[in-house]
N, C-alpha and C positions, 0 to 999 in steps of 0.2 A: 856800178851793178854788183851786187854780191857774187862771191866765190860759189862757181856751182860744185856741188858733192861729187863724189864717185858713184855711180848707181848702176844699178841689173839693166841689161840688155833692152829689157822693155819699157823703162824708164828713160834709159838715154834716148829712145825712139822719140817719146813724148816730150821731153825737154827737147829735141831737138825740133820739133814740130811747133813748140811754143816759140822758139827763139826766131824760127822762120817767119811763122805767119802771125805771131803775136808779141812784138817785141815790148809793149806796153808791159808785159808780165813777164818779162824775162828774169826779172829779181825773184820771183816766186818759188817756193821751195816745190819743185815737180815731183818728190819724193812723196808730196802728202794728193790728198783728190782735187781735182779742179772742176770747177763748177761754170757752164755756158747758160745763156740764154737762148729758148729755143722759140721758133716761129716756123709754122707749117701748116700743110694741108696734107687731109687725106680724104677719102669719100665721104666723110660725115659732114667736112667743114673744115674752117679754118680753128687754130688753137694756139696756144703758147705757154710755155712752161720751163723745166729745166732738163739738164744733163748734168750728172757726174761722171767722172773716171775715178776711179780710186785702185792705187797699185795693189797687185794681189799676184806675187810671184813673178812669172814671165808676162803675165797678161794684165789686163785690168778687168775691176768690177765694173759694171757699166749701170747705171741707172737712169732713167728716163721717166718724170712725171709733166702729165701734159695736160691744160684744162682747157675743154673745147668754148668757144664763143657761145655766147648766149643765145645763137637762134638753134643750137644743138640740144634737144631736148630728148629726154627718155623717161623711163618712168614717173608715172604721176607727175609730168613736166619737171622733172628735176634736170638740173645743169649734169653735164658729163666731165670725169677724168680719167684718167689711164695712168697705169704703173707700169713700166717694164723694168725688170732685172736680168741682166745676162753676162756676155763677155765681150769685151773690145781689147783686138790686137792692133797695135799701132805698126804701120811700116817703116822704113828709114826715110821715106820722103813726106813723112808725116801722115799719109793716107791712116784712116783709123778703120778696119772692118769690124763688124758687129755682131753676134748670133745673141738670139733670144728664143726660149722655149715657152711658148703660155699653153697653161693648162687648159683644159676642156672639163673633164668629168672631176665633179668633185663631189656635192654632197646632193644637191638634187636631181631627181631622176630624168623627170619630166615635166615640160609645161606645156599645156595646149597641146597642139600637135608634134611638139619637139621631143624627142626623147636623146638620152644617152646611151651611146651601144658600147660596145667594148672596144670597137676601134677608136673611141674617144678618151682610151687611157693613154693614147700617143699623143703627146704635145704638137700643138702648133706651129712650125719653124720660122722664125722670122730673120731676115739677113738685111744688114744695112752697111752701106759703104760711105766715107764722108773725108772728103779732100779739103785740104787747104785752099782759099779762093779769097785773094784781096783782104785779107784780115778776117776771114771768118771761113768758116767749116760748112761746107755745103756736100748733102748727099741725100740718098734714097733710103726708104726701108720698104721690102717686099716680101710678099707671102700668101697666104691663101685668104686672109683677110682684105689682101688688096696693096695698094702702094701709097706712100706718104714721102710726100718731098717737104724737106725742111733745111732750115740755117740756124746754126751755131753761132753765137757772136759773144762780145763782152767777157771771155774769163775772168773768171777770180779763183783765188784759192780758197777751196772748201773750209767749211768750218770746224767745229770740234762734232758737231754731229752731223751724219748725213744728212741728205734731203728727204729721203726715204727709209723708214726702219718696218720691217715686216717683224711684229713681236708675236710668236708663236713658240710655245713652249711646251714639253709633255714631261711629267713629273709622275714616279712611282706610286701607287696606293698603297702597297704592302711590299714586305722584303720577299726576297727570293723563297719560292716554295722548296724545301728539302724533297732531295728524289726520291726518297722513300715514301713519304706523303702524295707527292705529284704522282707516283705511277701506282698508288693505290687508288688515287681520286680518279686515273686514266682508265683504270680497270673498271673502277664504280659505273663511270660514264661510258663504256665502249657502245652502248648502242644508242647513246645522244652524238657519239663521234660518228656512227655508222647512217645517220641522217643526211639527204642530198643536201641540205643547207650548210651544214659543217664541213663535209667531205673536201671541199676545195681547198679548205685551210689546214688538214692534218697535217701535212710534211713542212707547213712555214717554221721555222725555228722560231719564232715569236709563240706559236699555238703550242711547241712540243716544251718550252721552258718560259712558261705564261708569267708574266707580271704585267696586270692591268693598270693601268697609266690615267691620269686625268691631263687635257688638253687644255691650257688656256691660252686665246686669242686676242690679246689686247690690240692688235693693229688698226689704225685710223679711229681711235678711240678718239686724240685729241684733235682730229682733223675733222669729224664729225661734230664736234661741241662747237668747232667754228663755223661749218658749214652744212647746216643741218639741211640745204635745199638742195644738196648734191649729192650724185654717185660716185665712187671711184673705184673701178675696175680694179683689180691687182692681179697682176702676172697672170691674167687669164685672157680668153678670147672675149668679145663682146657679141654677145647673143641673147635670146630673151631667157636662157637659162641663168646665165652670168650676171646677168644686171638683177634678175630675181635672188640670186645668193649675195650679190650685194648689197640689193635692197634690205635684206633681213638685219644684215650687219647694221649699215645705216641706220635702220629704224629701233635698234636695240641702243646705239652708242649718240646719237644725235641728242638724247633726254637731259636732262637732269632727271635724279631720282624724283625729286618733288614734280617736276613736270610730267613724268610718267605716270605717278600716282595720280595726279590730277585726271588725267587722260583715262585710265582706266576706272576711276571713280565716275565719269560720266557715262563711258563706254558701258560698264557692268549694269549701271543703273538703268540704263537706256535699252539695252537687247539682251543684256547676260542673266535679266531677272525675270519670270513669269510675273508681271503685276498680278495676276489674277489668282495664283497663288503663293507667292513670296519667295516659289523652290528658284535656284541655281539651274540655267539650262545647260544641257550638254554643249551644244553648239544653236547658232541661228544659221540658218540656209541664207542665200544672196538674195532670195525672196522676202526676207523679214519672219520668217516661221522659226519660233522656236523648238527644239525637241529636249522632251525629258530626259535628265539624267538619271540612270540607275542607280546613280550614288548621289543624288541632290539631297538626301539628309545630312551626309557628312559634308559636301560643299556649301551647302546652306548655312551650318553650322559656324563654318569657318569664315563665312561672309559677314555673319554677325558679329563675331570676333574682329573681322577687319575693322566693322565701323563703330564697335565700341572704343577699341583702341585709335580711331581718328578721331572721335568725339573727345576722348581725353587730352589729346593733343591740340584739337583745333577749337574743340566748341561748336562746331557746325550743328545747328539742330536737324538738320537734313538728315544726320548719322541716326537720330534717335528714330526719325519716321523710318526708316530703312529697316531698322531692328525689329520694330513694332510690325512691319509686314511680313519680315521672315519669320519672326517668333511665332506670327499667329499661324504660318503653314507648318512649322515644326510643331504644334498643338495638335494640328488637325491631322498630322501624321499618327498621332498617339490616340486620338477621338475618333478617327473615320473610320477601323476597323469593326467596330461595334464588338468587339471581344478586347477585354482590358490587359489579356495575356500577352497579345501580339500588336505590330504596330506597322505603318507602311512606310516604304522605301520611299515614294515620292507621290505626287499631285498631278493632276493635268486637270483643263477644264473638261466638262464631260463629253464626249463625242458620240455616246449611245452605240448599244449593243457592246461594249468590250470583251476582249477575249484573254485569258488568263494569257500573263501573271496580273491582268489588270483587271478591276473590280469597280462597279458602280455603288456610288455611296449612295447613302438612303438617309431619309427624313430633311435634315438640315442640311446635309452635305450632297444633297440630290442633283447640284450643279456640278458635281466634281466626280473624279475617277482616281483610283488609288491602287499604287501596287504592291502587291504582296512582295514578302521576303525581307521585314525588317531584320537586319541582324547585329552581330556584336558593331562591325564596324560603323554602321548608321547611326547604333544607339550612340555612341560616345558623339557625333557630330550635335543630334538632338541634345544631349546633357549638355556641351559645350554652350549651345545656341541658348537654351531658357537659363543658364546660369548669366550668360551675359545680359539677358533681355532683364533678369531678376536687378543686376547690380545697376542695369542703364535706366531702365524704365520704373521698377519698383522701389527702390530703397528712399526716393523722393517722389513730390507730387508731380507727375509729367501727365495726366489726363489719361492714362492707360490702366484705369482701375479694375477694368473688365478682363482686359487680358491677363493683370496681375492677379486674378482670382483662379484664372484655368490655370496658370502656372502650379498655385498651391496647390489645388483640386487633382491636377494632373499629374504632378510627381508624387503625390500621397498614392496615387492610382500604380505608379510605378513602381514606387517601393514595394507594396505590399501583392502585384498581381502580376506586373511584366516579368515575361519568362527571363529576358535578357538581364532583370535586376537581380534576381534572386541566387543564391548560393553565395561564397565567399568571393571576393576579387574585386579588382578596380570599378566594373561595372555597380556593382553593389555599393562601393564605397562614394561612387558619382552620385548616386540617387539618395543615397541616406545624407549624405552632406547637405546636396542641395536641397533636399526636403528639411533638413535642420535649418538650413539658412532662410528660405524659403517662407516656410510655416511658424518658424522659432519653435518647434515641438521638441520637448526636453527628451521623450524616447527617441526619437530620431538622432537626436544630439547624441545621447549616449551610445547609441548603436553605430554611428559614425566613428566616434572616437575608437571603439573597438574593434572595427574593420579597419580604421588606418593603423592601427597598432600592428593587426595581421599583415597588413601590407608593407608596412614602412620601409622592413630589409628588401624588399625586392624593388622600393622604388627608388632607395638610396643607391641600390648597385644598378642602376639604369636600363629596369624593366626587361633585362636578356634583351638588349639592341644590341645587335651583333654585326660585325664585317671580318667577314674571313676570306680573305683571297678572291676576292672580286664578288663574291656571293654578300647577301643580306635579303631580307626582307624588308624589301622598299617599301610597300602599302603597311607594313609593322609598325615601319620607322616612325611614317606619318602620324600614325594611331597614337604611337606614343607621346609625340609633342604634343597632340593634341588634348591628349590625358594630361600632361605636364601644365600646360597652359590653364585648363581648368582648374587643377590643382593649387595652381599659383593666385589663379583669381579667387578663389575662395578663400584661399592661406589670406589675402590682404582683407577681403568684404567679410567673412565671417570665421575668422581664426577658430581652431578646437582647443577649448579651454585646456591650459596646463600642457600644450603638447608644442613642440619648435619644428613645426611642420616645413617651414621655409628653407631650412640647414637640409633637413632630407631630400627637399626636392632639388636644392642645389648640387648634392652630390650627386645624385641620379645624373642630371645634366653633364655633370662633370666627368662620369663612369661612360655615358655615350661619347662625349669628347673623344676619350682615348682609345675606343674603338674607329672612329670616323674622323680622324683629326687629319688623314691626309686625302680626303674624300669632299671633293667639292659638294656642299649639301644644302646650300640656299637658307630655307627656314631654319633647320638646326643648326646653322652657322650663326645665324643671329643670336640663337640661343647661349651657343658656343661663347661668343664674343662676350656676354655680358649678364649671363642668366646662372653660370656656374658657380663653383666655391671661388676661382680667379677669372679676371678678364684673359683672354686670347685674342694677341694681335694678329694671328695668323687666321683667325675665323671671323675677324671683323674683315679683313681683306677680302676673305672667300666672300661674306656676306654681300660687300658692296659690289665686287665683279660679278657675282652671280644674279643679283638684280637687274645690273648694267645689260648683262647678256639675253634678256628677256625685251622680245620688239615688243614695239608699240604701234600697230596692231600685230595682233600674232598673224602672221600672212597666211594665204592659203595656198599650202606647199605640198609636193611628193618629193620626199628626202628617203632614199635608200643611199648610204654609205658605202655599200659592195659593190657601187661602181668606182670607188677611188682604187688606184691600184695599190696602194700600200693598207689597205684594210685586212685586218684579220677577226675573225671570229673569236670567241673565249671558248677555248676547252670545257666551260663548267657550265650548266644553264643555270639560268636564273630559278630561283625556288626549288631547288634540287630537292629538297626535302618531300617534294609532292610526286615525283617520280612518275611523273605525267608526260614527259618530252615527246614519248612518242603521238602522243595524242592531241597535245598543247604546245603551241608555238613557245620556246622557253629560251628561243636563242638570244644571246646579248654579245655585245661588243668587248673587244678586248682594252678599248680605248672610252675613257669618257669624253665626250666632244661639250663644246661651249654650247648652252641652250639653244642660241639661235640656228644651231646648225641640226639640229634634232629635236629636244625633249620640251623645248617651249611651246610646241605646237600640240596642248592638249587641254583640254578643259581644266585640269589644276595639275602644276606640274610637280608638286613637293612629294606625291605618293609614287612619282614614274622612278625607274630604274636610272643610274646616270649612267648605266652601261647600253641604254637605247641606241639604237642604229638607225632606224627607221619610222616614219610618220606620214600620214596622206589626209591633209585637212581641206584637199580642194573642195570647194562647195560650201564650206562653213566659216563663220566668224565664229571666236572663242573670247568667254569672258575672261576677266583678268584677277580675279579671287585669289590667286595664288601669291601675284605680285602685291596685292592690298593688304593682305593678312602679314606678309613676311616684312614689307616697308613700314607698315604703321605699329609691327611691334619693335623693329630696329629703332624706329623713332622715340617711342615710349620707354624703351631702356636705354637707349642714348648711344645705339650705336649707329645712325646716322642722324647728320643733322639737315636742316632745310636748307643748306648751301649744298648737297650730295648730288 
């Protein structure tokens, strides 16, 4: 027997218990953790697992992981596991007293008829008592959730890693704001602070001295990679809401990125696209009805780009079919209005008697209705989509000759007539460059070179894409990367003679990285990792985990982080330059949460603020264009591999 070392009082108690109850392990070092195998039953059924006690001052950290028998099934017929962490206090006779506090209110506010209330911010307390009995530990846990009876046996010394580790960390996204700057901002936003939604937080220390942070939570990623048909509830009660909170994490982490891409490729093609118009839906209800998106021109352009990148990596001809279908829809946005100066935002199959902003298509478009209001944002989606179509369908024979003729004709009309393409700017450059590429018109090429020279300085500086103390034009950041992606594509397929456009674009990406290097960005993270002047390993890691955080499918959830007791509102409104926070909800969180906890539940995540704190998608299914674009861009530029 090894000589026992002198231990603190709590460890002496555990050592005494081990010597008395488990002589076979008396030589183990009791100053380290000890792990028992567990067998037990509760109101749900039988289970097995492990318990670990680790010295922590005068007490012990208690960890319990259990797996219920195969007869205990929950969401989607998945197996159930549970993790508790708490405190254990041994008595001199070897009895161990355990206390655990299980969380109720987290980030999902309601599910069906079950709602989290203010009372749910208080944890559910579980108490346990275990005593040595014939070489094992026997006892019970009791609490509001019921009673569990179990036996601990076969103790062994713990390994270098605990049996469970919760990996949630919070990092600042900017430096401390100087007091004078903070006070000036607080004065500017006094009417924002007076809003009922903001008032409950104004005296919180985090609010008064704000640092916006980003939360990373990789807990159980490895577990779900190995247990794709299981839900493991961690330090929470088990009820329909906590199971859904667990499920969105499982549905994010159980996939490889390649597997998730396959899922969204099929799901988006089958449900996310209007097969009649080629436009991306906003969502599809539970009866299978798709609803047109107000921003469909932009999302459809992003979808065609994802299919182009998929085709470059995989070579699947289905990608070309998808591009052709959606490019036809994008062209119709330019053609259907009957006025070459304006274009449509989206299309839908004619219902009859449309009400503004919907208009009836005329002539050859009589089977369609179109939405008024084509604007700068939608224009960028159309240009990206048509550039992709030109590159994939028209540069070589693909049987899409008629579509390619329309691209040439329509882009010529855009250059000379469309309001959004007139005047100097990125839109003018995009139209001219695409026209030169599509038509090989020398005048368009000459004008594109001139416009590039006007815009190159701004492109190299990052297009004024800024992040300042938790505020950014989040929609604008997405428009910027759409523009950079289009110009990179044109640089590859139709370089401007005598101009090094690629170096300018790399400098622009690098300057955006300097602004957002501490912000988890997703699509931009892919660009930061491989498309700037130098690769950035931190951005590659951000890109990898951001895509891992997107659940597949995007669950129907009602999220509101204000139910969390530690939630704090940002003292600064989103889009503060609009000065409309008394009329429009501009509230945002002080913390950026993992995507599966809030902002993944949108038709397209990359245009959302990372500081969102609420979402409600109950009743709808969402496409996955955002994941597809970021993933296939990452595969194209080498940020991801087929094994990720």
